[in-house]
C-alpha positions, 0 to 999 in steps of 0.5 A: 449733261448729255450733249448732242455730240455725245449721241453722234458717237454713242447713240448706235451702241445703246440698247433700248433699256439703256436709252430708257434708264433713268437717272437723277438730275437737278432741274436747274442743271437741266434747264441751264444746260438747255439754255447754253445750247439754245442760241436764239432769241433774248434770254426772257423769250428764250426761257419762255420757250424752254418752259413751254418745250419741258412742259409739253414734250416732257411734262415737266412744269415751270414750277419744277424748275423754279423749285429746283426739284430733283428730276428722273431723266433718261438718255432718250429724253436727252436725245429728244431734247437735243434734237428739239434744241437743233430745230430751235436753233434752226429757227423753227417755231416751238409751236411746230416742234410741239405741234400745237399753240394755244389761242383765245380759249382753246389748243389748236394743232399746227404744222408747216402748212398752217400759220401759227395764230397770233394775238392780234387775231385773238383780238379780232375774234373777241371783237366779233364775239362782242359785237354779235347780237344774233342768237344763231348768226351765219358766219364764214371765215375765208382763208381759215388755216388752222380753223382758229377763227371759225372754231373760236367763233363756233365755240363762243357763239353756241348756235352759230352756223360756221363755214371756212374756206381755205385754198390749202388742202393740208391746212383744211386737214389740220383745221378738220382735226381742230374742229373735232378736237374743240367739239365744234361743228364747222363746214369746210370747203377747198376753195380758190376764193380769189377765182371761185367765190361764186361757188360759195352759196347763201347769205351771211351775217358775218364775214371774216378773213385774216388773209395774207397781208404782209408786203413782199418788201417787208420780208427783210423785216421778218423774223427768221422763225417766220420767214424760214418755216411759216407758209409764204401762201398765208403770209405774203402779197405782192406789193403792187397787188397788196389789196387783191384779197380784200378786193375779192372779200369786199366784192363778196361781202357786197353780194353775200352779206345779209342787210346790216350784216358785217365784214371783218378783216385783219389788215396790214397796218399801212392799208387802213385808209385804203380799206376805208376807200375800198369799202366805199367803192363796194357800197359798204357803210360805217367802215372803220379801222380798229388798232390792235394791242400794239396801237397799230391799225390792224382790224377792219370792219364795215356793214352792208346797209341795204 
């Protein structure tokens, strides 16, 4: 099997035709070789990542490895694989390497400017879809990132009018790509919500946000693939201002929700009680905290009753 060190020596001497010359290799041999070179994560997660990598970048499905098929494999493919393994060993998330991830019921492009969507956020989307009783709700997603929340809601609620806001031009570029790819109409705005939310006009039936909520003091608990590669702007908040995004969100909701409209947010598991208190302070009603699949306080929702 070709190794990365071999390529450092011989890559310069190989012609294009040699790089693309196919040879037969057993799927098991290829997979086991990749596992030996992949030094991060536990076995089950490691194998899941490799199956995803082979399927997405080399079009080799998991079933081919399980059946130990004989595969056509080229030096160029080995070079690409070795480069990917180097990136994985540097803690880069596989989603950034393949350039996409699956969320809710669709694929979304991701890159270093966007947070990788989490399963807990799928639960947030599902809750909104289940709660909704309106034929054509007006929805706004604050801090949209990849656009996964806004686009998933627009796809699931066919006649919804969806607006999505983010401070990052780079993230919005990805979100726009994702809207086109998923054939969903979303109105995007580049905006510093903390400072300029007054520029957002109109009333909304649903306001949703997944703002930065990981405390700076929690950084030592974070995995390196997150800490070293995902955008800190979308992740972290200062401990002494832990609720600043939520204060802005609920201030906006108090003004821009229709009567009986609802605001939803993903939250830090430590902040549920404070969020209930904050909702009352901003005149919102029926505030509740909903646990996620890991039984952690994760989703906040409240209504505007007047």
